[in-house]
C-alpha positions in Angstrom: 123.4 65.5 100.5 119.7 65.7 101.6 117.9 66.8 98.3 114.9 68.5 100.2 117.3 70.8 101.9 119.1 71.7 98.7 115.7 72.3 97.0 114.7 74.5 99.8 118.0 76.5 99.8 117.7 77.0 96.0 113.9 78.3 96.4 115.1 80.7 99.2 117.4 82.6 97.1 115.9 82.4 93.7 112.1 83.2 94.4 111.3 86.8 94.6 110.2 88.3 97.9 106.5 88.8 97.0 103.1 88.4 98.8 99.6 89.3 98.7 96.5 89.0 100.7 92.9 89.2 99.4 90.5 91.5 101.4 86.8 91.2 101.6 85.2 92.5 98.6 84.0 96.1 98.8 80.8 96.7 96.5 80.0 100.3 95.5 76.6 101.2 94.7 77.1 101.0 90.9 79.2 97.9 90.5 82.6 99.4 91.5 84.5 96.8 93.6 87.7 96.5 95.4 88.9 92.9 95.1 92.4 93.5 96.9 94.0 96.0 98.7 97.0 96.2 101.3 96.9 99.1 103.6 99.6 97.8 106.1 103.1 98.9 105.3 104.5 96.0 107.2 102.8 93.6 104.7 103.5 95.6 101.4 106.9 94.5 100.8 105.8 91.0 100.8 102.8 91.4 98.4 102.6 91.5 94.7 100.0 91.2 92.0 101.9 90.0 88.7 99.0 90.3 86.2 95.4 89.7 85.3 93.7 88.3 82.2 90.1 87.9 80.6 89.0 84.4 80.4 85.6 84.0 78.6 83.0 85.9 80.5 85.3 85.9 83.6 88.9 86.7 84.4 91.8 85.7 86.5 94.3 87.4 88.7 98.0 85.9 89.3 99.7 87.0 92.5 102.3 85.8 94.8 102.1 85.4 98.6 105.0 84.8 101.1 108.6 85.8 101.7 111.2 83.2 101.7 109.4 80.7 99.4 106.4 82.5 98.1 103.3 80.8 96.9 102.1 81.7 93.4 98.3 81.8 93.3 95.5 82.3 90.8 92.2 83.6 91.6 89.5 82.7 88.9 86.3 84.9 88.8 83.3 83.6 86.8 82.3 87.4 86.3 82.8 90.9 87.9 80.5 90.2 90.8 81.6 86.5 91.7 83.7 85.2 94.4 86.9 83.7 93.3 88.1 80.1 93.1 91.6 79.8 94.4 94.4 77.7 92.8 98.0 77.3 94.1 100.8 76.9 91.5 102.3 73.4 92.1 104.5 70.8 90.6 104.3 67.1 91.0 107.5 67.0 93.1 106.0 69.4 95.7 109.4 71.2 95.6 107.5 74.5 96.3 104.6 76.3 94.7 105.3 77.2 91.1 108.8 75.8 91.3 110.3 72.6 89.8 113.7 71.4 91.2 115.7 68.4 90.3 119.1 68.1 92.1 122.1 65.9 91.5 125.4 66.0 93.2 128.9 64.4 92.6 130.7 62.9 95.6 131.9 65.9 97.8 135.4 66.8 97.5 137.7 69.1 99.9 138.5 72.6 99.2 139.3 75.8 101.2 136.6 77.0 103.4 135.0 79.9 101.7 134.3 83.3 103.3 130.6 83.6 104.5 129.7 85.6 101.4 131.1 83.1 99.2 129.6 80.1 100.8 127.3 79.8 97.8 129.6 78.3 95.2 126.6 78.2 92.9 123.7 80.3 92.2 120.7 79.1 94.2 122.5 78.1 97.5 122.0 81.0 100.0 125.2 82.2 101.6 125.2 81.2 105.3 122.6 78.4 104.7 122.4 75.3 107.0 125.1 72.7 106.1 123.1 69.5 105.8 123.7 66.7 108.4 126.0 64.0 107.2 128.5 66.3 105.4 131.7 66.7 107.4 135.0 68.5 107.0 138.0 66.5 106.9 139.4 66.4 110.6 142.2 68.8 111.3 142.1 70.7 108.0 140.6 74.1 106.7 138.6 72.1 104.2 134.9 72.3 103.2 132.2 70.7 101.0 132.7 71.7 97.3 129.3 72.8 96.3 130.5 73.5 92.8 130.3 69.7 92.0 126.5 69.9 92.5 124.2 69.8 89.4 120.6 70.8 89.1 117.7 71.6 87.0 115.6 74.4 88.1 112.3 75.5 86.6 110.7 78.7 87.7 107.2 80.2 86.7 108.1 83.6 85.4 104.7 84.9 84.5 101.1 83.6 83.6 98.9 84.5 80.7 95.6 83.5 79.0 95.4 82.4 75.3 92.4 81.2 73.7 90.5 81.0 77.1 93.0 78.8 78.6 95.8 79.4 81.0 99.6 79.1 80.2 102.8 79.8 82.2 106.0 81.4 81.0 108.6 78.9 82.6 112.5 79.7 83.0 114.6 76.5 83.0 117.9 76.7 84.4 120.5 73.8 84.1 123.6 73.9 86.1 126.4 71.3 85.6 129.0 72.1 88.2 130.7 74.6 85.8 128.3 76.7 84.1 124.6 77.5 83.9 122.2 77.4 80.9 118.8 79.1 80.7 115.9 78.3 78.5 112.3 79.6 78.1 109.3 77.5 77.6 105.5 77.7 77.7 103.5 75.3 79.8 99.7 74.6 80.0 98.3 75.2 83.5 95.6 72.7 84.5 93.3 74.0 87.2 91.9 71.4 89.5 91.4 70.5 93.1 92.6 73.9 94.1 95.8 73.4 92.3 97.5 74.9 89.1 99.7 72.3 87.8 102.1 73.1 84.8 102.3 70.6 82.0 104.0 70.3 78.7 102.3 71.6 75.6 103.0 71.8 71.9 104.2 75.5 72.0 107.8 75.4 70.7 110.6 76.7 73.0 111.0 80.5 73.1 114.2 81.8 71.6 115.7 84.3 74.2 119.1 84.4 72.7 118.9 88.1 72.1 117.6 88.8 75.7 120.7 87.2 77.3 123.2 89.8 78.8 126.7 89.6 79.9 127.2 89.1 83.6 128.3 92.3 85.5 130.9 90.3 87.4 133.3 89.8 84.4 133.2 86.1 84.8 132.0 85.3 81.5 128.6 84.3 82.5 125.3 85.7 81.4 121.8 86.1 82.7 118.2 86.3 81.3 116.4 89.7 81.5 113.1 88.0 82.6 109.8 88.3 81.0 107.0 90.5 82.6 103.6 92.0 81.9 102.5 89.4 79.5 99.4 89.8 77.2 98.4 88.2 73.9 97.9 89.9 70.4 96.6 87.0 68.4 99.2 84.3 68.6 101.9 86.7 69.7 102.9 86.8 73.4 103.9 90.4 74.2 105.6 91.8 77.4 108.7 93.4 78.8 112.3 92.3 79.6 115.2 94.0 81.3 117.9 95.0 78.9 121.2 96.7 79.4 119.5 100.1 79.2 116.3 99.4 81.0 113.0 97.8 80.0 112.6 96.8 76.4 109.4 95.6 74.5 109.5 92.0 73.3 107.1 89.8 71.3 107.2 86.0 71.0 105.5 84.1 68.1 103.9 81.2 69.9 103.7 79.1 66.6 107.5 79.4 66.0 109.1 80.7 69.2 110.8 83.4 67.4 111.5 86.5 69.5 111.2 90.2 68.1 112.5 93.2 70.1 111.3 96.7 69.8 113.4 99.7 70.3 111.2 101.6 72.5 112.6 103.7 75.4 111.3 102.2 78.7 107.8 101.2 77.7 105.2 102.1 80.2 101.5 101.2 80.3 101.5 98.7 77.5 98.3 97.2 76.3 96.9 95.3 73.1 95.7 97.8 70.6 93.6 97.6 67.4 94.3 95.5 64.4 97.1 93.4 66.1 99.0 96.4 67.2 100.4 97.3 70.8 99.9 100.7 72.6 102.6 102.2 74.8 102.6 105.3 77.1 105.9 107.0 76.5 106.5 109.6 79.1 108.9 112.7 78.7 110.0 115.1 81.3 111.6 118.4 80.3 113.6 119.9 83.2 114.1 123.2 81.3 110.6 124.1 81.8 109.5 121.4 84.5 106.8 120.2 82.0 105.6 116.6 81.5 103.9 114.9 78.8 102.9 111.6 77.8 102.4 110.2 74.1 100.4 107.0 73.5 102.3 105.3 70.7 100.7 102.6 68.3 103.4 99.9 67.3 102.7 97.7 64.3 104.0 94.2 65.4 104.6 93.1 61.8 106.6 96.0 60.5 107.5 97.8 63.8 106.4 101.1 62.5 105.3 103.7 65.2 102.4 106.1 65.2 101.7 108.9 68.0 97.8 108.7 68.3 97.3 110.7 71.5 99.3 113.2 73.6 98.6 114.1 77.2 100.1 116.8 79.6 100.1 117.5 83.2 101.8 116.3 86.4 100.4 112.8 86.6 101.0 111.6 83.1 103.7 109.2 84.1 101.3 106.9 85.6 98.8 106.7 82.7 97.4 103.1 82.4 96.1 102.0 79.0 93.3 99.6 78.2 91.7 99.4 74.7 88.4 97.9 73.9 88.4 96.3 70.8 84.5 95.7 70.5 83.8 99.4 71.2 86.9 100.9 69.6 87.5 103.0 72.8 90.8 103.6 74.5 90.5 103.9 78.4 93.2 105.5 80.5 93.7 106.7 84.1 94.7 110.2 84.8 94.6 112.5 87.8 92.3 110.3 89.8 89.8 109.6 87.0 89.1 106.9 84.3 88.8 108.5 81.0 87.3 107.2 77.6 88.5 108.3 74.2 86.2 106.9 71.4 88.3 106.1 68.3 91.3 107.0 70.5 90.6 110.7 69.9 91.8 112.9 72.8 89.3 115.7 71.7 86.3 113.3 72.3 87.8 112.1 75.7 85.4 112.2 78.7 85.7 111.1 82.4 83.7 108.0 83.0 84.5 107.2 86.7 86.8 108.0 89.7 89.8 105.8 90.1 92.2 106.1 93.1 95.0 103.9 91.3 96.7 104.7 88.1 97.5 101.0 88.0 100.1 98.8 86.4 97.7 97.3 83.9 94.0 97.0 83.0 91.7 94.8 81.0 88.1 95.1 79.6 85.6 92.8 81.4 82.0 91.9 80.4 79.3 94.5 80.7 81.3 97.5 80.5 83.7 97.0 83.5 87.4 97.5 83.7 89.7 95.5 85.9 92.7 97.8 87.1 95.6 96.5 89.1 98.8 97.9 90.9 101.3 95.8 92.8 99.0 95.5 95.7 95.6 96.6 94.6 93.1 95.3 92.3 89.7 96.9 91.7 86.9 97.0 89.3 85.4 100.2 87.7 82.4 100.8 85.8 82.8 102.7 82.4 79.2 103.8 82.2 79.4 107.6 83.3 75.4 107.5 84.0 76.2 104.9 86.8 78.6 107.4 88.8 77.9 107.7 92.5 75.5 110.4 93.5 78.1 112.1 95.9 81.6 112.7 94.9 84.1 114.1 97.4 87.0 116.1 95.7 90.2 116.0 97.6 93.2 118.3 96.8 95.6 115.3 97.4 97.3 113.2 94.9 97.7 109.6 95.2 101.2 109.9 96.7 99.7 110.2 100.1 99.2 106.5 101.4 96.6 107.6 104.1 94.5 109.4 101.4 94.5 106.5 99.0 93.8 103.8 101.9 91.0 106.1 103.0 89.2 105.7 99.6 89.0 102.0 100.1 87.9 102.4 103.6 85.3 104.9 102.4 83.8 102.3 100.0 83.4 99.8 102.9 81.3 102.3 105.0 79.7 104.5 102.3 79.4 102.8 99.2 77.4 105.7 97.7 80.3 108.0 98.0 83.0 108.3 95.5 86.3 110.0 96.2 88.4 111.8 93.7 92.0 112.3 94.7 93.2 115.2 92.4 95.7 117.7 93.4 95.1 121.3 92.0 97.6 121.8 89.3 97.0 125.5 88.6 100.2 127.2 89.9 98.1 130.4 90.3 95.4 129.1 92.4 94.7 131.3 95.4 93.0 129.1 98.3 92.1 132.3 100.2 90.5 133.8 97.2 88.7 130.5 96.4 87.1 130.6 99.9 86.4 134.3 99.7 84.4 133.4 96.5 82.5 130.7 98.4 84.0 128.1 95.9 82.5 124.6 97.0 84.0 122.6 94.3 87.0 121.2 96.4 85.7 119.5 99.7 89.0 118.8 101.1 92.1 121.1 100.7 95.8 120.4 101.1 97.2 123.2 103.0 101.0 123.7 103.4 101.6 125.3 106.7 104.8 127.0 106.1 103.3 129.1 103.4 101.5 132.4 103.6 98.0 130.9 103.1 98.2 129.0 106.5 98.3 132.2 108.7 95.9 134.2 106.6 93.3 131.4 106.6 93.8 130.8 110.3 93.6 134.5 111.1 90.4 135.0 109.1 88.6 131.9 110.7 88.4 129.8 107.4 89.8 126.7 109.1 86.8 124.6 110.0 86.4 122.8 113.3 86.5 119.0 112.9 86.2 118.4 116.7 82.4 117.1 116.3 83.7 113.9 114.7 84.3 111.6 117.5 87.0 109.5 115.6 89.1 112.6 114.8 88.8 113.9 118.1 90.0 110.6 119.8 92.8 110.2 117.2 94.0 113.8 117.9 94.4 113.0 121.6 96.6 110.2 120.7 99.1 112.6 119.0 102.5 113.8 120.3 102.1 117.2 122.0 104.0 119.0 119.2 101.6 117.9 116.7 98.3 117.8 118.6 98.9 121.3 119.8 99.6 122.6 116.2 96.4 120.9 114.6 94.3 122.8 117.2 93.2 126.4 117.3 91.6 127.8 120.3 90.8 124.1 121.3 89.3 123.4 118.1 90.8 120.7 115.6 91.4 122.4 112.3 92.9 119.7 110.2 94.6 116.3 109.9 98.2 116.0 109.3 99.3 114.7 105.7 102.8 114.3 106.8 105.4 115.6 109.4 108.8 116.3 108.1 111.7 117.3 110.4 115.5 116.8 109.8 118.9 117.3 111.2 122.4 116.4 110.1 123.3 112.7 110.6 126.5 111.0 111.8 127.6 107.5 111.0 128.7 106.8 114.5 130.0 103.3 113.8 132.2 104.7 111.2 133.3 107.5 113.3 134.4 105.1 116.1 136.2 102.9 113.5 138.0 106.1 112.5 139.2 106.5 115.9 136.7 109.2 116.6 134.9 109.6 120.1 131.6 111.0 121.0 133.0 113.6 123.0 134.7 115.0 119.8 131.5 115.3 117.9 130.3 119.0 117.6 127.5 120.4 119.7 127.3 123.8 118.0 127.5 125.1 114.5 130.9 126.8 115.1 132.2 123.5 116.5 131.0 121.9 113.3 133.2 123.9 111.3 136.1 123.4 113.5 135.4 119.6 113.3 135.5 119.7 109.5 138.9 121.2 109.6 140.0 118.0 111.6 138.7 115.6 109.1 141.0 115.5 106.1 143.7 113.5 108.1 141.1 111.1 109.1 139.3 110.4 105.8 140.6 107.6 103.6 140.1 106.7 100.0 137.0 104.4 101.0 135.4 107.0 103.2 133.5 110.0 101.9 132.5 113.0 104.0 129.0 113.2 102.7 126.7 110.8 101.0 127.9 109.9 97.5 124.4 110.5 95.9 123.8 111.3 92.4 123.4 114.8 93.1 125.9 115.7 95.9 128.4 118.3 95.0 129.8 121.4 96.9 127.1 123.7 95.5 124.4 121.2 97.0 126.4 120.6 100.4 126.6 124.4 100.9 123.0 124.9 99.9 121.8 122.3 102.4 123.9 123.4 105.4 122.9 127.2 104.6 119.2 126.3 104.6 119.6 124.3 107.9 121.2 127.3 109.6 118.7 129.8 108.4 115.7 127.5 109.0 116.7 127.0 112.5 117.5 130.6 113.1 114.1 131.6 111.9 112.2 129.0 114.1 114.2 130.1 117.1 113.4 133.9 116.6 109.8 132.8 116.0 109.8 130.8 119.1 111.1 133.9 121.2 108.2 135.9 119.8 110.5 138.2 117.6 108.7 139.8 114.7 111.2 142.2 112.8 114.3 140.3 113.2 116.8 140.3 110.4 119.1 137.4 108.9 122.2 139.5 108.5 123.4 139.3 112.1 127.0 138.9 113.1 126.3 135.2 114.1 124.7 134.2 111.1 127.0 136.3 109.0 130.0 134.6 110.5 128.6 130.9 110.0 127.6 131.4 106.6 131.4 132.9 105.8 132.7 129.8 107.5 130.7 127.6 105.3 132.2 129.4 102.1 135.8 128.9 103.5 135.6 125.2 104.0 138.5 123.4 102.3 136.4 121.2 100.1 139.4 119.7 98.1 140.8 118.4 101.4 137.3 116.8 102.3 137.0 115.4 98.9 133.7 117.0 98.1 133.5 117.4 94.3 133.0 120.7 92.4 129.7 121.4 90.7 129.8 120.2 87.0 126.9 121.8 85.1 127.6 120.1 82.0 126.9 116.7 83.5 124.0 114.9 81.9 120.6 115.3 83.8 122.4 117.0 86.5 123.5 113.7 88.1 126.8 112.2 89.1 128.0 108.4 89.0 127.9 107.0 92.4 130.4 104.8 94.1 128.4 102.3 96.0 131.6 100.9 97.7 132.6 104.0 99.7 131.4 104.5 103.1 129.7 107.7 104.2 130.3 109.7 107.5 127.9 112.6 107.4 124.3 112.6 106.0 123.0 116.3 105.1 119.6 115.1 106.0 118.8 112.7 108.8 115.0 112.2 109.3 114.1 113.1 112.7 110.7 111.1 112.3 110.8 107.2 112.5 112.6 106.3 109.4 114.3 102.8 109.6 116.5 103.2 106.6 118.0 106.4 107.9 118.5 105.2 111.3 120.1 102.0 110.1 123.3 103.8 109.1 123.1 107.3 110.8 122.2 108.9 114.4 121.1 112.6 114.6 123.7 115.3 115.0 121.7 118.1 116.4 123.5 121.4 116.5 122.8 124.7 118.2 124.1 128.2 117.8 125.4 128.4 121.4 126.5 125.8 123.7 124.1 124.9 126.4 121.2 126.2 124.3 118.1 124.0 124.0 118.3 122.4 120.5 115.6 123.1 117.9 114.7 121.0 114.9 112.6 123.0 112.3 109.4 120.9 111.3 107.3 121.0 108.4 103.6 119.7 107.8 100.7 120.0 105.5 97.2 119.6 106.9 94.1 118.3 105.1 91.3 120.9 105.8 87.7 121.0 105.4 86.5 123.7 102.7 84.0 125.8 104.8 81.6 125.7 101.6 81.9 122.1 100.8 78.6 120.6 100.0 79.2 117.5 101.8 80.7 118.4 105.1 79.9 115.2 107.0 81.1 113.0 104.4 84.3 115.0 104.1 84.8 114.6 108.0 84.2 111.0 107.7 86.8 110.8 105.1 89.4 112.6 107.0 88.8 110.4 110.0 89.4 107.4 107.8 92.7 108.9 106.9 93.8 109.0 110.4 92.9 105.3 110.9 94.7 104.3 107.7 98.1 106.0 108.0 101.2 104.2 106.7 103.5 102.9 109.4 106.0 105.8 109.1 103.3 108.4 109.5 101.5 106.5 112.3 104.6 106.4 114.4 105.3 109.8 113.7 101.7 111.1 115.0 100.6 108.7 117.7 102.2 108.2 121.1 101.0 104.5 121.5 102.8 103.3 118.4 106.0 102.1 120.2 106.5 98.4 119.0 109.1 98.0 116.3 108.0 96.3 113.1 110.1 93.8 111.5 109.6 92.8 107.8 108.6 89.3 107.3 111.6 88.6 105.0 114.0 89.3 108.2 111.9 87.2 110.5 111.8 84.1 108.0 115.5 84.5 107.2 116.4 84.6 110.8 115.2 81.1 111.4 117.7 79.9 108.7 120.6 81.7 110.3 119.6 80.5 113.8 119.8 77.0 112.5 123.1 77.6 110.9 124.5 79.1 114.0 123.4 76.1 116.0 125.1 73.7 113.6 128.2 75.6 113.6 128.3 75.7 117.3 127.8 71.9 117.5 130.6 71.5 115.1 133.0 73.8 117.3 132.2 71.6 120.4 133.2 68.4 118.5 136.4 69.8 116.9 139.8 71.0 118.2 143.0 72.7 116.9 143.1 74.1 113.5 139.6 72.7 112.6 138.0 74.4 115.7 139.6 77.7 114.7 138.1 77.4 111.3 134.6 76.6 112.5 135.0 79.5 114.9 136.0 81.9 111.9 132.9 80.8 109.9 130.7 81.4 113.0 131.9 84.9 113.4 131.3 85.6 109.8 127.9 84.1 109.9 127.2 86.2 113.1 128.3 89.2 111.2 125.9 88.6 108.6 123.0 88.2 111.1 123.9 91.4 112.7 123.7 93.2 109.2 120.4 91.5 108.6 119.2 92.7 111.9 120.0 96.4 111.2 118.4 96.2 107.8 115.4 94.1 108.7 112.9 96.8 109.7 109.9 98.5 108.7 110.0 100.7 111.9 113.2 99.8 113.7 113.8 99.8 117.5 116.6 102.4 116.9 114.3 104.7 115.0 111.8 104.5 117.7 114.5 105.4 120.3 115.8 108.4 118.3 112.3 109.7 118.0 111.8 109.8 121.8 114.7 112.5 121.8 114.0 114.4 118.5 110.1 114.7 118.8 110.6 116.8 122.0 113.0 119.1 120.0 110.8 119.7 117.0 109.2 123.2 116.5 106.7 123.8 113.6 107.6 126.4 111.1 104.4 128.3 110.5 105.9 130.3 107.7 108.9 129.9 105.4 110.5 133.2 104.7 111.6 131.9 101.2 108.2 130.8 100.5 107.1 134.3 101.4 109.8 135.9 99.2 109.3 133.9 96.2 105.6 133.1 96.5 104.5 135.5 93.9 107.4 134.8 91.3 107.4 132.5 88.5 109.9 129.5 88.3 112.2 131.5 86.0 112.5 134.2 88.4 112.9 131.9 91.2 115.8 130.1 89.6 117.4 133.4 88.7 117.1 134.4 92.4 118.9 131.3 93.7 121.4 131.3 91.0 122.3 135.1 91.8 122.8 134.3 95.5 124.2 130.8 95.4 126.9 131.4 92.6 128.4 134.7 93.7 129.0 133.3 97.2 128.9 136.9 98.6 127.6 136.4 102.1 126.9 140.0 102.8 124.8 140.5 99.6 123.0 137.1 100.3 121.7 138.0 103.5 121.1 141.8 102.7 119.0 140.7 99.7 117.0 138.2 101.7 116.4 140.9 104.4 115.4 143.7 101.8 112.9 141.3 100.2 111.5 140.1 103.5 111.0 143.7 104.7 108.9 144.2 101.4 106.9 141.2 102.3 106.3 142.4 105.8 105.3 145.9 104.7 102.8 144.3 102.2 101.2 142.6 105.3 101.9 138.9 104.3 
């Protein structure tokens, strides 16, 4: 058997699908710098920054680049202003960057031809992989090479860290003898020379991972290692995380003995070295009883495992708090709400903001001269910790980091206006009144996030507070590229009033492939809401034990199904009435009343939709991943490759022959008319439009029509194509039973290829095709009656309102209550 092919196949399966690409350094005016950032969604799935570490006056960044066989790369910087040296992790065998493989095989024996998914008899050989030349089946039999006789040793660089100003790698070694595998963990020194990082043996003892091995989920008696991630040194102790049975755990290895210590810390998040040989951890808690969030910074003593809470933070963004402790200054730095904060002596009461920071980050380290290096999976940036050196102009944007375009635009802004800092910080005050702020000429926020289905939108629009952005040539040009439904909405009397942050529209979804396999036809699918309820009555005799009516998600039950369908009906009715120009319509009409009563009368027992169980922990259910799903309660009408992989839109009307309507929601980024930096704000908004993620760009712009395949699919397809060519060649040579065997194997391989084709897209051809139809049916909701009704009540009153209407299931009372409250809102002029 060809050793190089075996090596290649092992690497294909066992390496992680990771990649990263450095971008041109972006220097801000005060030393802030973007070292890496990936703005293209089609690359993001293949990019990963593992870690960074201080080395003397400089630092290193360790990342991976590639898909099927990713390179592992180390960038070494002499200081915060330097350009990097690049080193590729290699071994002497050239088996692949970062990987060391040795393969031995026994003479091949004959066994039954396995199913395609079982073609890999041992871990490390990809199912459906190319069968090496020279290996043959016994003529006239259904027999195949027994890969279980193969033995190999496989070493994989798990992570990289710095110790005593030198680089080391944590190496996982897997040995397979044909019957069972064994894993060990070692530390190897990394020698950097001639553009290569070469692992070599050192005197660190083997690391004891006995307690980090876990029983296999397959019940085969096997075990697996939970890995080792996020490494950093505390003296001679290597600290990091490993995956346990209940999630991530904190572990520490004594590099003088190899001894492993585990710490019972629930899901450690944001870990860093603390003072006096301790470790600091951000522990996040969410209380769903009052919807509050808090984070506690906990100090753990590595010697006696004692814990001490030293700082507590509250707010919506505390989950992403990133920690970094400066040993020399005795200052704890942390990221929160778009800013970098400093807490001297780790005292929250003394904490102050020192800089803007668009990324919360996965990790951070202190650099020389008062700089911090902060990194995420796909971004590495440097921030100055001296508040006197902050930029002279700061744009404040009412958008959290959840919006890809907003974050990407921050980096783009640093390229064209390095003197302008951007603070992404959503307004957390639930009582904030945007209209009142504008009437008060409040200039603090430069760009607002305006939800266009709330009462603020129409009020601001009617009073002329929505500023014209048309004089920015880039915004004007990009607006003309938009689909008519979106372009017309962002204009008021021909003036551009905002930049879309997102566009959301949904219908029901139908798994057409499953429906066909169940014996259903397209003609049998419903066209109206009444037909939908008729159709549900026919389904019990078609559903089987392995098919669910609706997605078996962790939240789906009868109450949620009813609530989702009810909202679809009411939203669609509202948009229809608004489109007709009706102003004083009511919801308790014979048509709506009848449909909601039919929803209550559905035989959920026969359809297998579970009853609500309010006693369930965290309000979630266990999921059965083996079941197929016929119906999706939400199918994204905008380009969404995941959704369109399984479902097609099921668009219903109230009357047959009526034009379908898809209620559509959006938020606009708008310019504060009292901003002190209007031109900079417009520039930033233009950069948002130029840096949309793939899904939003394909939703907004008519010229985005070419599908985007993920790189893993493109690289995998080459291997499958080679396999198919080999199998076809064998079929031509064979006859009789042997030929039938090869033909069966080819069919199974082609099925795998078809499945890979369906899932291998960032933006799929099918999602683009669906959008050609759905975007013409989308109609914007310029107000949401439930937002109007509940806009002035607190969360407790809102919950009580829904509980009363949903639990009693009295349709007449439900609709009358809505109509009465809506009339009150109208009388008050909202």
